[in-house]
ROLUM-173900 format. One record per atom (N, C-alpha, C): residue number from 0; residue in three letters; atom name; x, y, z. Coordinates in nm, 4 decimals, always signed. Example, Ala and Ser with C-alpha at 12.3 -4.5 7.8 and 13.67 -1.06 7.14 Angstrom:
! residues 2
<r i="0" aa="ALA" at="N" u="+1.3190" v="-0.5690" w="+0.7800"/>
<r i="0" aa="ALA" at="CA" u="+1.2300" v="-0.4500" w="+0.7800"/>
<r i="0" aa="ALA" at="C" u="+1.3200" v="-0.3300" w="+0.7800"/>
<r i="1" aa="SER" at="N" u="+1.2850" v="-0.2250" w="+0.7080"/>
<r i="1" aa="SER" at="CA" u="+1.3670" v="-0.1060" w="+0.7140"/>
<r i="1" aa="SER" at="C" u="+1.2900" v="+0.0030" w="+0.7870"/>
This chain:
! residues 87
<r i="0" aa="UNK" at="N" u="+2.3987" v="-8.7266" w="+5.2851"/>
<r i="0" aa="UNK" at="CA" u="+2.5167" v="-8.6385" w="+5.3710"/>
<r i="0" aa="UNK" at="C" u="+2.5827" v="-8.5225" w="+5.3316"/>
<r i="1" aa="UNK" at="N" u="+2.5386" v="-8.4409" w="+5.4383"/>
<r i="1" aa="UNK" at="CA" u="+2.5700" v="-8.2838" w="+5.3738"/>
<r i="1" aa="UNK" at="C" u="+2.7086" v="-8.2279" w="+5.4622"/>
<r i="2" aa="UNK" at="N" u="+2.7777" v="-8.1852" w="+5.3795"/>
<r i="2" aa="UNK" at="CA" u="+2.9089" v="-8.1982" w="+5.4044"/>
<r i="2" aa="UNK" at="C" u="+2.9133" v="-8.0328" w="+5.4350"/>
<r i="3" aa="UNK" at="N" u="+3.0137" v="-8.0034" w="+5.5749"/>
<r i="3" aa="UNK" at="CA" u="+3.0076" v="-7.9175" w="+5.6522"/>
<r i="3" aa="UNK" at="C" u="+3.1161" v="-7.8249" w="+5.5513"/>
<r i="4" aa="UNK" at="N" u="+3.1037" v="-7.6818" w="+5.4997"/>
<r i="4" aa="UNK" at="CA" u="+3.1640" v="-7.5984" w="+5.4517"/>
<r i="4" aa="UNK" at="C" u="+3.2520" v="-7.5184" w="+5.5727"/>
<r i="5" aa="UNK" at="N" u="+3.3765" v="-7.4820" w="+5.5234"/>
<r i="5" aa="UNK" at="CA" u="+3.4794" v="-7.4408" w="+5.6079"/>
<r i="5" aa="UNK" at="C" u="+3.5189" v="-7.3003" w="+5.5413"/>
<r i="6" aa="UNK" at="N" u="+3.4925" v="-7.1760" w="+5.6596"/>
<r i="6" aa="UNK" at="CA" u="+3.5344" v="-7.0757" w="+5.6085"/>
<r i="6" aa="UNK" at="C" u="+3.6423" v="-7.0231" w="+5.6862"/>
<r i="7" aa="UNK" at="N" u="+3.7517" v="-6.9583" w="+5.6141"/>
<r i="7" aa="UNK" at="CA" u="+3.8670" v="-6.9065" w="+5.7075"/>
<r i="7" aa="UNK" at="C" u="+3.8935" v="-6.7697" w="+5.6338"/>
<r i="8" aa="UNK" at="N" u="+3.8798" v="-6.6884" w="+5.7350"/>
<r i="8" aa="UNK" at="CA" u="+3.9115" v="-6.5494" w="+5.6660"/>
<r i="8" aa="UNK" at="C" u="+3.9931" v="-6.4756" w="+5.7441"/>
<r i="9" aa="UNK" at="N" u="+4.0346" v="-6.3599" w="+5.6878"/>
<r i="9" aa="UNK" at="CA" u="+4.1412" v="-6.2794" w="+5.7665"/>
<r i="9" aa="UNK" at="C" u="+4.1617" v="-6.1327" w="+5.7408"/>
<r i="10" aa="UNK" at="N" u="+4.1365" v="-6.0392" w="+5.8079"/>
<r i="10" aa="UNK" at="CA" u="+4.1669" v="-5.9339" w="+5.8168"/>
<r i="10" aa="UNK" at="C" u="+4.2821" v="-5.8685" w="+5.7535"/>
<r i="11" aa="UNK" at="N" u="+4.3384" v="-5.8299" w="+5.6881"/>
<r i="11" aa="UNK" at="CA" u="+4.4600" v="-5.7666" w="+5.6853"/>
<r i="11" aa="UNK" at="C" u="+4.4840" v="-5.6623" w="+5.7020"/>
<r i="12" aa="UNK" at="N" u="+4.3938" v="-5.5362" w="+5.6579"/>
<r i="12" aa="UNK" at="CA" u="+4.3647" v="-5.4030" w="+5.6531"/>
<r i="12" aa="UNK" at="C" u="+4.2654" v="-5.3694" w="+5.7054"/>
<r i="13" aa="UNK" at="N" u="+4.2531" v="-5.2906" w="+5.7950"/>
<r i="13" aa="UNK" at="CA" u="+4.1099" v="-5.2411" w="+5.8282"/>
<r i="13" aa="UNK" at="C" u="+4.1233" v="-5.0787" w="+5.8738"/>
<r i="14" aa="UNK" at="N" u="+4.1144" v="-5.0061" w="+5.8120"/>
<r i="14" aa="UNK" at="CA" u="+4.0871" v="-4.8415" w="+5.8040"/>
<r i="14" aa="UNK" at="C" u="+3.9890" v="-4.7935" w="+5.9025"/>
<r i="15" aa="UNK" at="N" u="+4.0113" v="-4.7321" w="+5.9828"/>
<r i="15" aa="UNK" at="CA" u="+3.9378" v="-4.6502" w="+6.0591"/>
<r i="15" aa="UNK" at="C" u="+3.9626" v="-4.4969" w="+6.0806"/>
<r i="16" aa="UNK" at="N" u="+3.8732" v="-4.4426" w="+6.0613"/>
<r i="16" aa="UNK" at="CA" u="+3.8979" v="-4.2916" w="+6.0796"/>
<r i="16" aa="UNK" at="C" u="+3.8255" v="-4.2444" w="+6.1946"/>
<r i="17" aa="UNK" at="N" u="+3.8366" v="-4.1751" w="+6.2479"/>
<r i="17" aa="UNK" at="CA" u="+3.7537" v="-4.1231" w="+6.3561"/>
<r i="17" aa="UNK" at="C" u="+3.7203" v="-4.1812" w="+6.4622"/>
<r i="18" aa="UNK" at="N" u="+3.8093" v="-4.3200" w="+6.4979"/>
<r i="18" aa="UNK" at="CA" u="+3.8029" v="-4.3662" w="+6.5828"/>
<r i="18" aa="UNK" at="C" u="+3.9322" v="-4.3664" w="+6.7017"/>
<r i="19" aa="UNK" at="N" u="+3.8901" v="-4.3900" w="+6.8601"/>
<r i="19" aa="UNK" at="CA" u="+4.0264" v="-4.4211" w="+6.9251"/>
<r i="19" aa="UNK" at="C" u="+4.0874" v="-4.5133" w="+6.8845"/>
<r i="20" aa="UNK" at="N" u="+4.2257" v="-4.5577" w="+6.8873"/>
<r i="20" aa="UNK" at="CA" u="+4.3014" v="-4.6655" w="+6.9261"/>
<r i="20" aa="UNK" at="C" u="+4.2633" v="-4.8035" w="+6.9469"/>
<r i="21" aa="UNK" at="N" u="+4.1742" v="-4.7413" w="+7.0804"/>
<r i="21" aa="UNK" at="CA" u="+4.1150" v="-4.8615" w="+7.1703"/>
<r i="21" aa="UNK" at="C" u="+4.0230" v="-4.8903" w="+7.1093"/>
<r i="22" aa="UNK" at="N" u="+3.9513" v="-4.8536" w="+7.0445"/>
<r i="22" aa="UNK" at="CA" u="+3.7975" v="-4.9157" w="+6.9876"/>
<r i="22" aa="UNK" at="C" u="+3.8360" v="-5.0087" w="+6.8551"/>
<r i="23" aa="UNK" at="N" u="+3.9608" v="-4.9847" w="+6.7646"/>
<r i="23" aa="UNK" at="CA" u="+4.0060" v="-5.0924" w="+6.7031"/>
<r i="23" aa="UNK" at="C" u="+3.9887" v="-5.2071" w="+6.7051"/>
<r i="24" aa="UNK" at="N" u="+4.0379" v="-5.2674" w="+6.8271"/>
<r i="24" aa="UNK" at="CA" u="+4.0125" v="-5.4030" w="+6.8456"/>
<r i="24" aa="UNK" at="C" u="+3.8908" v="-5.4437" w="+6.8674"/>
<r i="25" aa="UNK" at="N" u="+3.8046" v="-5.3564" w="+6.9471"/>
<r i="25" aa="UNK" at="CA" u="+3.6601" v="-5.3936" w="+6.9856"/>
<r i="25" aa="UNK" at="C" u="+3.5478" v="-5.4054" w="+6.8111"/>
<r i="26" aa="UNK" at="N" u="+3.5811" v="-5.3096" w="+6.7602"/>
<r i="26" aa="UNK" at="CA" u="+3.5574" v="-5.3154" w="+6.6130"/>
<r i="26" aa="UNK" at="C" u="+3.5632" v="-5.4269" w="+6.5413"/>
<r i="27" aa="UNK" at="N" u="+3.7088" v="-5.4695" w="+6.5411"/>
<r i="27" aa="UNK" at="CA" u="+3.7266" v="-5.5868" w="+6.4811"/>
<r i="27" aa="UNK" at="C" u="+3.7072" v="-5.7158" w="+6.5414"/>
<r i="28" aa="UNK" at="N" u="+3.7104" v="-5.7438" w="+6.6242"/>
<r i="28" aa="UNK" at="CA" u="+3.6597" v="-5.8336" w="+6.6966"/>
<r i="28" aa="UNK" at="C" u="+3.4787" v="-5.8428" w="+6.6727"/>
<r i="29" aa="UNK" at="N" u="+3.4155" v="-5.7322" w="+6.6680"/>
<r i="29" aa="UNK" at="CA" u="+3.2510" v="-5.7279" w="+6.6438"/>
<r i="29" aa="UNK" at="C" u="+3.2487" v="-5.7648" w="+6.5062"/>
<r i="30" aa="UNK" at="N" u="+3.3364" v="-5.7269" w="+6.4417"/>
<r i="30" aa="UNK" at="CA" u="+3.3171" v="-5.7106" w="+6.2910"/>
<r i="30" aa="UNK" at="C" u="+3.3292" v="-5.9159" w="+6.2279"/>
<r i="31" aa="UNK" at="N" u="+3.4307" v="-5.9667" w="+6.3033"/>
<r i="31" aa="UNK" at="CA" u="+3.4554" v="-6.1045" w="+6.2971"/>
<r i="31" aa="UNK" at="C" u="+3.3553" v="-6.2004" w="+6.3540"/>
<r i="32" aa="UNK" at="N" u="+3.3055" v="-6.1614" w="+6.4519"/>
<r i="32" aa="UNK" at="CA" u="+3.1543" v="-6.2233" w="+6.5126"/>
<r i="32" aa="UNK" at="C" u="+3.0658" v="-6.2043" w="+6.4131"/>
<r i="33" aa="UNK" at="N" u="+3.0287" v="-6.1100" w="+6.3674"/>
<r i="33" aa="UNK" at="CA" u="+2.9254" v="-6.0464" w="+6.2920"/>
<r i="33" aa="UNK" at="C" u="+2.9039" v="-6.1475" w="+6.1805"/>
<r i="34" aa="UNK" at="N" u="+3.0562" v="-6.1530" w="+6.1098"/>
<r i="34" aa="UNK" at="CA" u="+3.0356" v="-6.1781" w="+5.9618"/>
<r i="34" aa="UNK" at="C" u="+3.0570" v="-6.3346" w="+6.0072"/>
<r i="35" aa="UNK" at="N" u="+3.0969" v="-6.4027" w="+6.0828"/>
<r i="35" aa="UNK" at="CA" u="+3.0906" v="-6.5469" w="+6.1513"/>
<r i="35" aa="UNK" at="C" u="+2.9502" v="-6.5635" w="+6.1545"/>
<r i="36" aa="UNK" at="N" u="+2.8571" v="-6.5014" w="+6.2390"/>
<r i="36" aa="UNK" at="CA" u="+2.7099" v="-6.5015" w="+6.2289"/>
<r i="36" aa="UNK" at="C" u="+2.6508" v="-6.5220" w="+6.0718"/>
<r i="37" aa="UNK" at="N" u="+2.6647" v="-6.4107" w="+6.0146"/>
<r i="37" aa="UNK" at="CA" u="+2.5901" v="-6.4247" w="+5.8440"/>
<r i="37" aa="UNK" at="C" u="+2.6323" v="-6.4995" w="+5.7693"/>
<r i="38" aa="UNK" at="N" u="+2.7600" v="-6.5571" w="+5.7846"/>
<r i="38" aa="UNK" at="CA" u="+2.7874" v="-6.7018" w="+5.6820"/>
<r i="38" aa="UNK" at="C" u="+2.7643" v="-6.8259" w="+5.7959"/>
<r i="39" aa="UNK" at="N" u="+2.7243" v="-6.8233" w="+5.8798"/>
<r i="39" aa="UNK" at="CA" u="+2.6369" v="-6.9314" w="+5.9694"/>
<r i="39" aa="UNK" at="C" u="+2.4776" v="-6.9475" w="+5.9330"/>
<r i="40" aa="UNK" at="N" u="+2.4526" v="-6.8152" w="+5.9649"/>
<r i="40" aa="UNK" at="CA" u="+2.2843" v="-6.7688" w="+5.9276"/>
<r i="40" aa="UNK" at="C" u="+2.2297" v="-6.7950" w="+5.7870"/>
<r i="41" aa="UNK" at="N" u="+2.3134" v="-6.6975" w="+5.6816"/>
<r i="41" aa="UNK" at="CA" u="+2.2649" v="-6.7167" w="+5.5946"/>
<r i="41" aa="UNK" at="C" u="+2.3163" v="-6.7320" w="+5.4907"/>
<r i="42" aa="UNK" at="N" u="+2.4665" v="-6.8259" w="+5.4929"/>
<r i="42" aa="UNK" at="CA" u="+2.5289" v="-6.9295" w="+5.3802"/>
<r i="42" aa="UNK" at="C" u="+2.6195" v="-6.8784" w="+5.3423"/>
<r i="43" aa="UNK" at="N" u="+2.7105" v="-6.9506" w="+5.2813"/>
<r i="43" aa="UNK" at="CA" u="+2.7790" v="-6.9042" w="+5.1642"/>
<r i="43" aa="UNK" at="C" u="+2.7436" v="-6.8490" w="+5.0333"/>
<r i="44" aa="UNK" at="N" u="+2.7861" v="-6.6861" w="+5.0324"/>
<r i="44" aa="UNK" at="CA" u="+2.7168" v="-6.6221" w="+4.9289"/>
<r i="44" aa="UNK" at="C" u="+2.7833" v="-6.6844" w="+4.7855"/>
<r i="45" aa="UNK" at="N" u="+2.7127" v="-6.7399" w="+4.6737"/>
<r i="45" aa="UNK" at="CA" u="+2.7146" v="-6.7871" w="+4.5453"/>
<r i="45" aa="UNK" at="C" u="+2.8690" v="-6.7562" w="+4.5016"/>
<r i="46" aa="UNK" at="N" u="+2.8699" v="-6.6125" w="+4.5117"/>
<r i="46" aa="UNK" at="CA" u="+3.0269" v="-6.5764" w="+4.4407"/>
<r i="46" aa="UNK" at="C" u="+3.1085" v="-6.6394" w="+4.5315"/>
<r i="47" aa="UNK" at="N" u="+3.1352" v="-6.6741" w="+4.6270"/>
<r i="47" aa="UNK" at="CA" u="+3.2348" v="-6.7786" w="+4.7120"/>
<r i="47" aa="UNK" at="C" u="+3.2230" v="-6.8956" w="+4.6603"/>
<r i="48" aa="UNK" at="N" u="+3.1339" v="-6.9775" w="+4.6788"/>
<r i="48" aa="UNK" at="CA" u="+3.0862" v="-7.0869" w="+4.6043"/>
<r i="48" aa="UNK" at="C" u="+3.1635" v="-7.1233" w="+4.4842"/>
<r i="49" aa="UNK" at="N" u="+3.1521" v="-7.0247" w="+4.3928"/>
<r i="49" aa="UNK" at="CA" u="+3.2151" v="-7.0344" w="+4.2488"/>
<r i="49" aa="UNK" at="C" u="+3.3536" v="-7.0295" w="+4.2461"/>
<r i="50" aa="UNK" at="N" u="+3.4397" v="-6.9226" w="+4.3155"/>
<r i="50" aa="UNK" at="CA" u="+3.5304" v="-6.9428" w="+4.3337"/>
<r i="50" aa="UNK" at="C" u="+3.6493" v="-6.9759" w="+4.4082"/>
<r i="51" aa="UNK" at="N" u="+3.5772" v="-6.9667" w="+4.5258"/>
<r i="51" aa="UNK" at="CA" u="+3.6168" v="-7.0387" w="+4.6473"/>
<r i="51" aa="UNK" at="C" u="+3.7264" v="-6.9491" w="+4.7404"/>
<r i="52" aa="UNK" at="N" u="+3.7803" v="-6.8593" w="+4.6543"/>
<r i="52" aa="UNK" at="CA" u="+3.8633" v="-6.7648" w="+4.7385"/>
<r i="52" aa="UNK" at="C" u="+3.8712" v="-6.6256" w="+4.6541"/>
<r i="53" aa="UNK" at="N" u="+3.8637" v="-6.5279" w="+4.7720"/>
<r i="53" aa="UNK" at="CA" u="+3.8557" v="-6.3814" w="+4.7383"/>
<r i="53" aa="UNK" at="C" u="+3.9969" v="-6.3074" w="+4.8075"/>
<r i="54" aa="UNK" at="N" u="+4.0876" v="-6.2775" w="+4.7103"/>
<r i="54" aa="UNK" at="CA" u="+4.2173" v="-6.2341" w="+4.7382"/>
<r i="54" aa="UNK" at="C" u="+4.2125" v="-6.1123" w="+4.7897"/>
<r i="55" aa="UNK" at="N" u="+4.1085" v="-6.0424" w="+4.7485"/>
<r i="55" aa="UNK" at="CA" u="+4.1040" v="-5.8700" w="+4.8005"/>
<r i="55" aa="UNK" at="C" u="+3.9577" v="-5.8494" w="+4.7532"/>
<r i="56" aa="UNK" at="N" u="+3.8806" v="-5.7727" w="+4.8444"/>
<r i="56" aa="UNK" at="CA" u="+3.7715" v="-5.7382" w="+4.8647"/>
<r i="56" aa="UNK" at="C" u="+3.7887" v="-5.5972" w="+4.9018"/>
<r i="57" aa="UNK" at="N" u="+3.7051" v="-5.4833" w="+4.8446"/>
<r i="57" aa="UNK" at="CA" u="+3.6879" v="-5.3451" w="+4.8728"/>
<r i="57" aa="UNK" at="C" u="+3.5512" v="-5.3507" w="+4.9043"/>
<r i="58" aa="UNK" at="N" u="+3.4992" v="-5.3445" w="+5.0089"/>
<r i="58" aa="UNK" at="CA" u="+3.3714" v="-5.3200" w="+5.0693"/>
<r i="58" aa="UNK" at="C" u="+3.3076" v="-5.1761" w="+5.0356"/>
<r i="59" aa="UNK" at="N" u="+3.4382" v="-5.0802" w="+5.0138"/>
<r i="59" aa="UNK" at="CA" u="+3.3537" v="-4.9218" w="+4.9910"/>
<r i="59" aa="UNK" at="C" u="+3.3658" v="-4.8623" w="+5.1295"/>
<r i="60" aa="UNK" at="N" u="+3.3072" v="-4.7526" w="+5.1127"/>
<r i="60" aa="UNK" at="CA" u="+3.2783" v="-4.6670" w="+5.2424"/>
<r i="60" aa="UNK" at="C" u="+3.2020" v="-4.6963" w="+5.3509"/>
<r i="61" aa="UNK" at="N" u="+3.2089" v="-4.6572" w="+5.4246"/>
<r i="61" aa="UNK" at="CA" u="+3.1104" v="-4.6481" w="+5.5296"/>
<r i="61" aa="UNK" at="C" u="+3.1032" v="-4.5422" w="+5.6439"/>
<r i="62" aa="UNK" at="N" u="+2.9518" v="-4.5168" w="+5.6936"/>
<r i="62" aa="UNK" at="CA" u="+2.9775" v="-4.3801" w="+5.7729"/>
<r i="62" aa="UNK" at="C" u="+2.9141" v="-4.4339" w="+5.8947"/>
<r i="63" aa="UNK" at="N" u="+2.9819" v="-4.4399" w="+6.0103"/>
<r i="63" aa="UNK" at="CA" u="+2.9080" v="-4.4855" w="+6.1443"/>
<r i="63" aa="UNK" at="C" u="+2.7974" v="-4.3927" w="+6.1982"/>
<r i="64" aa="UNK" at="N" u="+2.7177" v="-4.4399" w="+6.2843"/>
<r i="64" aa="UNK" at="CA" u="+2.6085" v="-4.3400" w="+6.2920"/>
<r i="64" aa="UNK" at="C" u="+2.7167" v="-4.2411" w="+6.4219"/>
<r i="65" aa="UNK" at="N" u="+2.6855" v="-4.1102" w="+6.4433"/>
<r i="65" aa="UNK" at="CA" u="+2.7186" v="-4.0563" w="+6.5574"/>
<r i="65" aa="UNK" at="C" u="+2.6576" v="-4.1411" w="+6.6895"/>
<r i="66" aa="UNK" at="N" u="+2.8076" v="-4.1727" w="+6.7974"/>
<r i="66" aa="UNK" at="CA" u="+2.7859" v="-4.2221" w="+6.9172"/>
<r i="66" aa="UNK" at="C" u="+2.7829" v="-4.3770" w="+6.9049"/>
<r i="67" aa="UNK" at="N" u="+2.7845" v="-4.4585" w="+6.8002"/>
<r i="67" aa="UNK" at="CA" u="+2.7574" v="-4.5767" w="+6.7867"/>
<r i="67" aa="UNK" at="C" u="+2.8570" v="-4.6420" w="+6.8521"/>
<r i="68" aa="UNK" at="N" u="+2.8346" v="-4.7459" w="+6.9143"/>
<r i="68" aa="UNK" at="CA" u="+2.9257" v="-4.8343" w="+7.0253"/>
<r i="68" aa="UNK" at="C" u="+3.0438" v="-4.9035" w="+6.9092"/>
<r i="69" aa="UNK" at="N" u="+3.1557" v="-4.9745" w="+6.9517"/>
<r i="69" aa="UNK" at="CA" u="+3.2596" v="-5.0502" w="+6.8753"/>
<r i="69" aa="UNK" at="C" u="+3.1918" v="-5.1537" w="+6.8254"/>
<r i="70" aa="UNK" at="N" u="+3.0926" v="-5.2289" w="+6.9063"/>
<r i="70" aa="UNK" at="CA" u="+3.0438" v="-5.3339" w="+6.8518"/>
<r i="70" aa="UNK" at="C" u="+2.9249" v="-5.3327" w="+6.7596"/>
<r i="71" aa="UNK" at="N" u="+2.8709" v="-5.2088" w="+6.7558"/>
<r i="71" aa="UNK" at="CA" u="+2.7788" v="-5.1668" w="+6.6786"/>
<r i="71" aa="UNK" at="C" u="+2.8164" v="-5.1360" w="+6.5305"/>
<r i="72" aa="UNK" at="N" u="+2.9330" v="-5.0584" w="+6.5559"/>
<r i="72" aa="UNK" at="CA" u="+3.0083" v="-5.0343" w="+6.4489"/>
<r i="72" aa="UNK" at="C" u="+3.0444" v="-5.1772" w="+6.3726"/>
<r i="73" aa="UNK" at="N" u="+3.1361" v="-5.2282" w="+6.4232"/>
<r i="73" aa="UNK" at="CA" u="+3.1828" v="-5.3506" w="+6.3647"/>
<r i="73" aa="UNK" at="C" u="+3.0929" v="-5.4117" w="+6.3018"/>
<r i="74" aa="UNK" at="N" u="+2.9484" v="-5.4645" w="+6.3572"/>
<r i="74" aa="UNK" at="CA" u="+2.8586" v="-5.5238" w="+6.3118"/>
<r i="74" aa="UNK" at="C" u="+2.8234" v="-5.4500" w="+6.1957"/>
<r i="75" aa="UNK" at="N" u="+2.7738" v="-5.3462" w="+6.1922"/>
<r i="75" aa="UNK" at="CA" u="+2.7678" v="-5.2837" w="+6.0704"/>
<r i="75" aa="UNK" at="C" u="+2.8491" v="-5.2578" w="+5.9370"/>
<r i="76" aa="UNK" at="N" u="+2.9862" v="-5.2736" w="+5.9633"/>
<r i="76" aa="UNK" at="CA" u="+3.0776" v="-5.3061" w="+5.8844"/>
<r i="76" aa="UNK" at="C" u="+3.0926" v="-5.4500" w="+5.8053"/>
<r i="77" aa="UNK" at="N" u="+3.0423" v="-5.5229" w="+5.9058"/>
<r i="77" aa="UNK" at="CA" u="+3.0430" v="-5.6513" w="+5.8571"/>
<r i="77" aa="UNK" at="C" u="+2.9250" v="-5.7061" w="+5.7687"/>
<r i="78" aa="UNK" at="N" u="+2.8256" v="-5.6426" w="+5.8170"/>
<r i="78" aa="UNK" at="CA" u="+2.6751" v="-5.6431" w="+5.7391"/>
<r i="78" aa="UNK" at="C" u="+2.7145" v="-5.5724" w="+5.5581"/>
<r i="79" aa="UNK" at="N" u="+2.8213" v="-5.5163" w="+5.5449"/>
<r i="79" aa="UNK" at="CA" u="+2.8301" v="-5.4206" w="+5.4441"/>
<r i="79" aa="UNK" at="C" u="+2.9113" v="-5.4701" w="+5.3388"/>
<r i="80" aa="UNK" at="N" u="+3.0310" v="-5.5586" w="+5.4057"/>
<r i="80" aa="UNK" at="CA" u="+3.1463" v="-5.6339" w="+5.3582"/>
<r i="80" aa="UNK" at="C" u="+3.0378" v="-5.7893" w="+5.3025"/>
<r i="81" aa="UNK" at="N" u="+2.9555" v="-5.8380" w="+5.3858"/>
<r i="81" aa="UNK" at="CA" u="+2.8880" v="-5.9614" w="+5.3530"/>
<r i="81" aa="UNK" at="C" u="+2.7818" v="-5.9358" w="+5.2484"/>
<r i="82" aa="UNK" at="N" u="+2.7309" v="-5.7843" w="+5.2272"/>
<r i="82" aa="UNK" at="CA" u="+2.6579" v="-5.7266" w="+5.1329"/>
<r i="82" aa="UNK" at="C" u="+2.7254" v="-5.7627" w="+4.9647"/>
<r i="83" aa="UNK" at="N" u="+2.8620" v="-5.7007" w="+4.9988"/>
<r i="83" aa="UNK" at="CA" u="+2.9452" v="-5.6743" w="+4.8796"/>
<r i="83" aa="UNK" at="C" u="+2.9618" v="-5.8113" w="+4.8411"/>
<r i="84" aa="UNK" at="N" u="+2.9593" v="-5.9500" w="+4.9047"/>
<r i="84" aa="UNK" at="CA" u="+3.0017" v="-6.0681" w="+4.8240"/>
<r i="84" aa="UNK" at="C" u="+2.8807" v="-6.1299" w="+4.7801"/>
<r i="85" aa="UNK" at="N" u="+2.7560" v="-6.0807" w="+4.7772"/>
<r i="85" aa="UNK" at="CA" u="+2.6456" v="-6.0924" w="+4.7005"/>
<r i="85" aa="UNK" at="C" u="+2.5847" v="-6.0052" w="+4.5932"/>
<r i="86" aa="UNK" at="N" u="+2.6700" v="-5.9210" w="+4.5336"/>
<r i="86" aa="UNK" at="CA" u="+2.6500" v="-5.8102" w="+4.4487"/>
<r i="86" aa="UNK" at="C" u="+2.7439" v="-5.8965" w="+4.3135"/>
């Protein structure tokens, strides 16, 4: 019997420089969708399986490709965050 794992994450602070205020909710939504997809398809990183909780994660900086859409930016940020869990 395989037990389903539950993932609950909350983004408390997302600092975005160089984007309009109108882009922020779209970037956040895309980030959440992509993180969900990554966890679903690639699984729970071992760093989370050991501790089960991350109180704070600094994924470092990220530079968006000029002209990137909010969806693309959110997806790329999510990939950076997910990679941070696997280091």
